[in-house]
C-alpha positions in Angstrom: 27.5 54.3 -35.8 26.9 53.6 -32.2 27.2 49.3 -32.0 25.8 49.3 -28.9 22.6 50.3 -29.6 21.0 47.9 -31.8 18.7 48.8 -34.9 15.0 49.5 -33.8 13.3 46.3 -36.1 16.4 44.5 -34.2 15.3 45.3 -31.2 11.7 44.9 -31.3 12.6 41.5 -32.6 14.4 40.9 -29.5 11.3 42.1 -27.4 9.2 40.1 -29.0 11.6 36.9 -28.5 12.0 37.7 -25.1 8.3 37.8 -24.8 7.5 35.0 -26.4 10.2 32.8 -24.3 8.3 34.5 -21.2 5.2 33.1 -21.7 6.5 30.0 -22.7 8.0 29.7 -19.3 5.0 30.8 -17.6 3.1 28.4 -19.2 5.5 25.8 -18.7 5.8 27.0 -14.7 2.0 27.2 -14.7 1.7 23.3 -16.1 4.3 22.2 -13.7 2.2 23.7 -10.6 -0.8 22.5 -11.7 0.6 19.0 -12.2 -1.7 18.6 -15.3 0.7 18.1 -18.0 3.1 15.6 -19.1 5.7 16.5 -16.4 8.2 13.3 -16.1 7.7 11.8 -19.9 9.7 11.9 -22.6 9.7 10.3 -25.7 11.4 7.1 -24.3 10.7 7.2 -20.6 8.4 7.7 -18.2 10.4 8.7 -14.6 8.2 7.4 -11.6 9.9 7.6 -7.6 7.7 6.2 -4.1 7.2 6.8 -0.6 7.6 4.2 1.8 7.9 3.8 5.7 11.4 2.3 5.4 12.1 3.0 9.2 10.3 3.6 12.1 10.2 3.5 15.7 8.1 0.7 16.1 10.2 -1.5 13.8 7.2 -1.7 11.3 8.8 -1.4 7.6 7.7 -1.3 3.8 10.5 -1.0 2.6 10.9 -4.2 0.7 8.3 -3.0 -1.6 10.9 -0.5 -3.3 12.2 -4.1 -4.6 9.0 -5.1 -5.7 8.6 -2.2 -7.6 11.7 -2.2 -9.5 11.5 -5.9 -10.3 8.2 -5.5 -12.1 9.5 -2.4 -13.9 12.8 -4.0 -15.1 10.7 -6.8 -16.7 8.6 -4.5 -18.2 11.8 -2.4 -19.6 13.5 -5.5 -20.9 10.0 -6.2 -22.9 10.7 -2.7 -24.5 8.8 -0.6 -22.2 5.3 0.5 -22.6 4.4 2.2 -26.1 8.0 2.5 -26.6 8.5 4.3 -23.3 10.9 2.5 -20.5 10.0 3.5 -16.6 13.0 5.6 -15.3 12.7 4.3 -11.4 14.4 6.9 -8.8 13.9 5.0 -6.2 11.8 5.5 -3.0 11.6 8.2 -0.1 11.3 7.1 3.7 9.1 8.9 5.5 9.9 7.4 8.9 6.2 6.9 9.5 5.8 10.6 10.2 3.2 12.6 8.1 5.3 15.5 7.4 8.4 13.9 6.5 6.0 12.0 3.9 4.5 15.3 3.1 8.3 16.5 2.0 9.3 13.3 0.6 5.9 13.6 -1.9 6.8 17.5 -3.1 10.9 16.8 -3.7 9.5 13.2 -5.6 7.6 15.8 -7.6 8.8 19.3 -7.7 12.7 18.1 -7.5 13.0 15.0 -9.5 10.0 15.9 -11.8 8.8 12.4 -11.6 5.6 11.8 -13.4 3.8 9.7 -10.4 4.6 8.1 -7.0 4.9 4.5 -7.3 4.9 2.9 -5.4 3.4 3.9 -2.1 3.3 2.3 0.9 3.0 4.6 4.3 0.4 4.2 7.4 0.7 7.7 8.2 1.3 9.4 4.6 1.5 13.3 4.9 1.5 13.5 0.7 -2.1 12.7 0.1 -3.5 16.5 -0.1 -0.4 18.0 -1.8 -0.4 14.9 -4.8 -4.3 15.6 -5.2 -3.9 19.5 -5.7 -0.9 18.5 -8.2 -3.1 16.0 -10.0 -0.4 13.7 -9.4 -1.3 10.0 -9.8 -0.2 7.5 -7.0 -0.4 3.9 -6.9 0.2 1.6 -3.5 -1.2 -0.4 -1.0 -4.3 1.7 0.5 -3.9 0.9 4.0 -5.5 4.1 5.4 -8.9 6.7 4.6 -6.3 9.2 3.2 -6.3 7.2 -0.2 -10.0 6.8 -0.6 -12.1 9.1 -3.0 -8.7 10.8 -4.2 -9.3 11.5 -8.2 -5.0 11.2 -7.8 -4.8 7.8 -5.6 -5.1 4.0 -7.0 -4.6 1.3 -4.1 -3.5 -2.0 -6.1 -6.2 -3.3 -3.7 -9.0 -0.5 -3.8 -9.8 1.5 -0.6 -9.5 -0.4 2.8 -11.2 2.3 4.7 -14.3 3.6 2.9 -16.7 5.8 4.5 -19.8 4.8 6.3 -22.5 4.1 3.8 -20.0 2.7 1.3 -18.5 -0.7 0.7 -16.1 -2.7 2.7 -14.2 -6.0 2.5 -15.6 -9.2 3.9 -12.6 -11.4 2.8 -10.8 -11.5 6.0 -13.4 -12.9 7.8 -14.9 -15.1 5.5 -11.3 -16.4 5.8 -11.0 -16.8 9.1 -14.3 -18.7 9.2 -13.2 -21.1 6.8 -10.2 -21.6 8.5 -12.1 -22.8 11.7 -14.9 -24.4 9.9 -17.4 -22.0 10.3 -17.8 -18.6 12.5 -21.3 -19.8 14.0 -20.9 -18.9 17.9 -17.5 -17.4 17.9 -16.2 -14.4 19.3 -13.8 -11.8 17.8 -11.7 -9.2 19.1 -9.9 -6.8 17.5 -7.1 -4.8 18.7 -5.7 -1.4 16.8 -2.9 1.4 18.0 -4.3 5.2 17.8 -2.6 5.9 14.6 -5.3 6.9 11.9 -5.1 4.0 9.8 -5.0 1.2 12.8 -8.2 3.0 14.2 -10.3 3.4 11.1 -9.3 -0.5 10.6 -11.1 -1.6 13.6 -14.6 -0.4 11.8 -13.7 -2.2 9.0 -12.6 -5.3 10.5 -15.6 -5.2 12.8 -18.0 -5.2 10.1 -16.0 -7.8 7.8 -16.2 -10.8 10.8 -19.7 -9.6 11.6 -20.5 -10.0 8.0 -19.1 -13.7 7.9 -20.9 -14.5 11.2 -18.7 -13.7 14.3 -19.6 -11.8 17.1 -17.8 -8.9 18.2 -16.5 -9.1 21.8 -15.1 -5.5 21.5 -12.4 -3.3 19.7 -9.6 -1.3 21.3 -7.4 1.4 20.1 -5.8 2.6 23.1 -2.0 1.1 22.6 -0.2 4.4 21.3 1.1 4.1 18.1 4.9 5.4 18.2 6.3 2.6 21.0 4.6 -0.3 22.9 3.7 -0.6 26.1 6.1 -1.2 29.2 3.6 -3.4 30.8 1.0 -5.1 28.4 -1.0 -6.6 31.2 -3.8 -3.9 31.2 -4.4 -4.5 27.6 -4.4 -8.7 28.1 -6.8 -8.7 31.0 -9.2 -7.0 29.1 -9.2 -8.8 26.0 -9.4 -11.9 28.1 -12.2 -11.2 29.7 -14.0 -9.7 26.6 -16.0 -12.7 25.6 -18.6 -12.4 28.4 -15.5 -12.9 30.7 -13.7 -15.2 28.9 -11.0 -14.8 26.1 -12.9 -14.6 22.5 -12.1 -17.3 19.8 -10.3 -15.0 17.3 -7.9 -11.6 17.7 -7.7 -9.5 15.0 -4.5 -7.2 15.1 -4.3 -4.2 13.0 -1.4 -2.8 14.6 2.1 -1.5 12.5 5.2 -2.7 13.9 6.9 -6.1 14.8 7.5 -4.6 18.1 3.6 -4.6 19.0 3.1 -8.2 17.7 5.6 -9.6 19.6 5.3 -8.2 22.7 1.2 -8.7 22.8 1.1 -12.1 21.1 4.2 -13.4 23.9 1.9 -11.4 26.8 -1.5 -13.6 25.3 0.2 -16.9 25.1 1.3 -16.1 28.6 -1.9 -15.7 29.7 -3.0 -18.9 28.3 -5.0 -17.5 25.1 -5.4 -20.6 23.0 -7.4 -18.6 19.9 -6.9 -17.6 16.6 -4.3 -14.8 15.7 -4.2 -13.2 13.2 -2.6 -9.6 11.8 -1.5 -7.9 8.5 2.0 -8.1 9.2 3.5 -11.2 10.5 3.8 -12.5 6.8 7.8 -11.7 6.7 10.4 -13.7 6.6 12.8 -11.4 8.7 10.7 -12.8 12.1 12.3 -16.0 11.4 16.0 -14.7 11.7 14.8 -13.9 15.4 13.7 -16.7 17.6 11.9 -14.7 20.2 10.2 -13.3 17.4 9.6 -16.4 15.7 8.1 -18.1 18.9 6.0 -15.2 19.7 4.4 -15.3 16.1 4.4 -19.4 16.0 0.9 -20.1 14.7 -0.7 -16.4 13.8 -2.5 -16.4 10.5 -1.1 -13.5 8.2 -3.6 -11.9 5.6 -1.8 -11.2 2.5 -4.0 -9.2 -0.3 -1.9 -11.5 -2.7 -1.4 -15.4 -3.5 1.7 -16.0 -1.4 5.2 -16.8 -2.5 4.3 -20.8 -1.3 1.8 -20.8 -4.3 2.8 -22.6 -7.3 0.5 -20.3 -9.5 2.4 -19.3 -12.9 1.8 -15.7 -12.2 3.4 -16.3 -8.2 6.5 -17.9 -9.9 6.9 -15.2 -12.0 7.1 -12.5 -9.6 9.5 -14.3 -7.6 11.5 -15.0 -10.7 11.7 -11.4 -11.1 12.1 -10.5 -7.8 15.3 -12.4 -7.1 16.3 -11.4 -10.5 16.1 -7.8 -9.6 17.6 -8.3 -5.7 20.2 -11.3 -6.2 20.9 -13.6 -3.4 19.9 -10.8 -1.0 16.5 -10.5 -2.3 13.9 -10.5 0.6 10.5 -12.2 -0.8 7.8 -10.3 1.7 4.6 -9.0 1.6 5.9 -5.6 0.7 8.2 -6.9 -2.0 4.9 -8.3 -3.2 2.3 -5.3 -2.3 5.3 -2.9 -4.6 5.3 -5.2 -7.3 1.5 -5.7 -7.8 1.4 -1.6 -7.4 3.8 -1.3 -10.1 1.8 -3.8 -12.7 -1.4 -2.3 -11.8 0.2 1.4 -12.8 1.7 -0.7 -16.2 -1.4 -1.7 -17.5 -3.0 1.9 -16.6 -0.4 3.6 -18.7 -0.8 1.2 -21.2 -4.3 2.1 -21.5 -3.7 5.8 -21.6 -2.3 5.2 -25.1 1.0 7.3 -26.9 -0.3 10.7 -26.2 0.9 10.4 -22.5 -0.2 13.2 -19.7 -1.2 12.9 -16.0 -4.8 14.2 -17.1 -5.0 11.4 -20.2 -3.8 8.6 -17.7 -6.4 9.8 -15.0 -8.7 9.8 -17.3 -7.5 5.9 -18.5 -7.2 5.2 -14.8 -10.8 6.1 -13.9 -12.4 3.6 -16.0 -10.2 0.6 -15.2 -10.8 -3.0 -15.0 -8.1 -5.7 -14.4 -7.4 -9.1 -13.0 -4.9 -11.1 -12.3 -4.2 -14.3 -10.0 -1.2 -13.1 -8.4 -3.7 -10.1 -6.4 -7.0 -10.7 -7.6 -8.8 -8.1 -9.3 -9.0 -4.2 -9.3 -11.6 -2.0 -10.7 -12.2 1.5 -10.6 -14.1 3.9 -10.1 -16.0 1.6 -7.3 -12.2 1.0 -6.1 -11.8 4.3 -5.4 -14.3 3.9 -2.2 -14.2 -0.3 -2.2 -11.7 -2.4 -1.3 -11.1 -5.3 -4.3 -12.7 -8.0 -1.4 -9.5 -10.0 -2.0 -7.0 -11.8 0.3 -5.4 -14.9 1.4 -4.3 -16.4 4.8 -0.6 -17.3 5.4 0.6 -19.5 9.2 4.2 -19.2 10.5 4.4 -22.6 12.0 7.7 -24.1 13.4 9.8 -21.8 11.6 8.1 -21.9 8.1 5.1 -20.2 6.4 2.6 -22.3 4.8 -0.5 -21.5 2.5 -3.6 -21.9 5.2 -5.9 -20.4 2.6 -5.5 -19.4 -0.9 -6.0 -15.9 -2.3 -9.9 -16.0 -3.0 -12.3 -12.8 -3.5 -15.5 -12.0 -1.7 -18.3 -9.8 -2.3 -18.2 -6.6 -0.5 -20.5 -5.5 2.2 -22.1 -2.3 3.2 -20.0 -0.5 5.9 
């Protein structure tokens, strides 16, 4: 007998087995490429990773969101996970505030790391949105740009901050500044942006927020280059200082991302004699206190975080601070990005809980599409409305003499039509 040739029955069985194996492999491959399966989920774990702007030419960084997500996941794991599954957090990729790097980071996490979802995502120029939508991979984070809005796979813990005309936009920022000033009647506001997608679009939403609160609009500008601040601020400052009928406006709103932008503009404005209220979304950062020049430039500025500030004594805030300090140790930096990462992770966990024990990306997306949750730490969120509208909640924090103080506690306001 020629032992190198198997009997016909065994050969057919081998062919059949190979065919079944190949079919299974193709099914697995197809499931992976479509993104609709249970990739990243095992009987006892859920794998997630994030994309952040950890470094950038402007000095802007959302890197603290990694600590925030880790801290919330650590507490969830210590409590036994969700439906018996613990969160395996692989950390965050840095997109360098470059769309191409963001797209590559998203593909790496999905295709190489095999994550179930991207948490947290916080990047003003994130380039991975279309890939994640096509792959049906959920992603959660700080929804600061229009690429978040209207996508089935995207969930901002604060809703959609860049709705389309005709949709609902926030009024909380304008209302909180009005409360700080004792009213908006007769007061004018200037909105300063850079030419980045998120910053430019924010001029529209900020204009509506402040006019809905009763302010008049002195003007807007998105003329500043997004990648680096100008050497000479005088053309921009001169325009601002004459924007309110030849006078300076009562309020300056900055939608710029980057400490170098804020330091440069605010210093130049103060030298020009600007006495109005300055407010932005980025100055609530303990790092600014370490540099005397930056601290002077930002002194008196009202930052506008979308959560209850660390200086609050609410139980939810005390829990968050304890979790962050436990996860980060003595070096933990309690900045607003740590909080946005924390609350993004918190919302994700609630969605996983609602999706149930039989967790797939499809079951998660179905659960998340009809979802409502309130927490005094960040306010509220509901979907599907959060796909096209802000959650309407925010606070004001003032930097004064080297310390942050709560100017206006977190409050939620009705949205208005953009």
